C-alpha positions as CSV (number, residue, x, y, z in Angstrom):
1,M,-192.2,10.0,121.2
2,K,-190.1,12.0,118.9
3,L,-188.1,10.3,116.3
4,T,-184.9,11.4,114.7
5,E,-184.0,10.5,111.4
6,V,-180.2,9.1,111.6
7,D,-177.8,10.6,109.3
8,F,-175.1,8.0,108.1
9,D,-172.8,10.3,106.3
10,G,-172.3,8.3,102.9
11,A,-171.9,5.5,105.0
12,V,-174.0,2.2,103.8
13,P,-176.7,1.3,106.5
14,V,-178.6,-2.0,107.0
15,D,-182.2,-1.1,105.7
16,G,-184.0,-4.1,106.8
17,Y,-183.8,-8.1,106.7
18,G,-186.0,-10.7,106.4
19,P,-186.2,-15.0,105.9
20,G,-183.0,-15.5,104.0
21,F,-182.2,-11.7,102.8
22,F,-180.6,-8.6,103.9
23,R,-181.6,-5.0,102.6
24,V,-178.3,-2.9,102.6
25,G,-178.2,0.7,101.2
26,G,-181.1,0.0,99.3
27,K,-180.2,-3.5,97.7
28,V,-181.6,-6.8,98.4
29,L,-178.6,-9.1,98.8
30,H,-179.9,-12.9,99.4
31,G,-177.6,-15.2,101.9
32,A,-174.6,-14.1,104.4
33,V,-173.6,-10.8,103.7
34,I,-170.3,-8.4,105.0
35,V,-171.6,-4.8,105.3
36,T,-168.8,-2.1,105.9
37,A,-169.2,1.6,105.9
38,E,-168.0,2.0,102.1
39,R,-169.8,-1.6,100.3
40,A,-172.0,-4.7,101.0
41,Q,-171.1,-8.1,99.7
42,V,-172.4,-11.5,99.7
43,W,-170.6,-13.7,102.1
44,A,-170.2,-17.4,101.8
45,G,-170.6,-17.8,105.6
46,T,-168.3,-18.8,108.9
47,G,-166.4,-21.1,107.0
48,D,-164.9,-18.3,104.6
49,A,-162.4,-15.9,106.9
50,A,-160.5,-14.8,104.0
51,P,-163.2,-11.3,103.3
52,L,-163.1,-10.8,107.4
53,L,-159.5,-11.0,107.4
54,A,-159.0,-8.3,104.3
55,L,-161.0,-5.6,106.5
56,A,-157.7,-5.8,109.2
57,G,-156.6,-2.0,109.1
58,Q,-159.9,-0.8,107.7
59,V,-162.1,-2.0,110.9
60,D,-161.4,-2.4,114.4
61,V,-164.2,-4.7,115.5
62,I,-166.6,-6.8,113.2
63,F,-169.7,-8.0,114.5
64,L,-170.9,-11.5,113.6
65,G,-174.6,-12.2,113.4
66,M,-175.2,-15.9,114.0
67,G,-179.1,-16.0,112.7
68,A,-182.1,-15.7,114.4
69,E,-180.8,-17.1,117.7
70,I,-177.1,-16.4,119.0
71,A,-174.5,-19.1,118.8
72,H,-171.0,-19.3,119.2
73,A,-168.8,-18.2,116.6
74,P,-166.6,-21.4,115.1
75,L,-163.5,-21.5,117.3
76,A,-161.2,-21.4,114.1
77,L,-162.7,-18.1,112.6
78,R,-162.8,-16.7,116.0
79,Q,-158.8,-17.2,116.4
80,V,-157.8,-16.3,112.7
81,V,-159.7,-13.2,113.2
82,E,-158.6,-12.0,116.3
83,A,-155.2,-12.9,115.1
84,A,-155.4,-10.5,112.4
85,G,-155.7,-7.8,115.2
86,L,-159.5,-7.7,114.5
87,G,-162.2,-7.6,117.3
88,L,-164.9,-9.9,116.9
89,E,-168.5,-9.7,118.8
90,V,-171.0,-12.5,118.5
91,M,-174.4,-11.8,118.9
92,N,-177.7,-13.0,117.1
93,S,-178.1,-11.1,113.3
94,P,-180.9,-8.5,114.1
95,A,-178.9,-7.5,117.1
96,A,-175.6,-7.1,115.1
97,C,-177.7,-5.0,112.4
98,R,-178.8,-2.8,115.0
99,T,-175.4,-2.0,116.6
100,Y,-173.6,-1.8,112.9
101,N,-175.9,0.7,112.3
102,V,-175.7,3.1,115.4
103,L,-172.1,2.8,115.5
104,V,-171.2,3.3,111.5
105,S,-173.9,6.2,112.0
106,E,-171.1,8.0,114.4
107,G,-168.3,7.1,112.1
108,R,-166.7,4.3,113.9
109,R,-164.5,1.9,112.1
110,V,-166.9,-1.2,112.3
111,A,-167.9,-4.0,110.0
112,L,-171.1,-6.7,110.0
113,A,-170.8,-10.0,109.0
114,V,-174.5,-11.7,109.1
115,L,-175.8,-14.7,108.7
116,P,-179.6,-14.7,107.5
117,V,-182.7,-15.1,109.9
């Protein structure tokens, strides 16, 4: 199989993850994180909608990784995010990281909000 190196064109990719951490753009962050093409930051988790709402107008969709297993997003979080005009796609964190990387490499306006595995 031929492997092709992905060019992120300056966007911040998720390089890896493990128990309790994410490696984003070469930097290790512990706990939940939010990642956009421009930066990554530690996040307080699904009870903290403010950083997600701040992405309105900058991204179209937020991929929400709920940890090792898929789970529903808290209803209150989904309602405020969608009311701000943002799409919210919920999946497990590994799938959310992969999906974010593919779409950000294509130049799409996406963000990632993930809970650790």
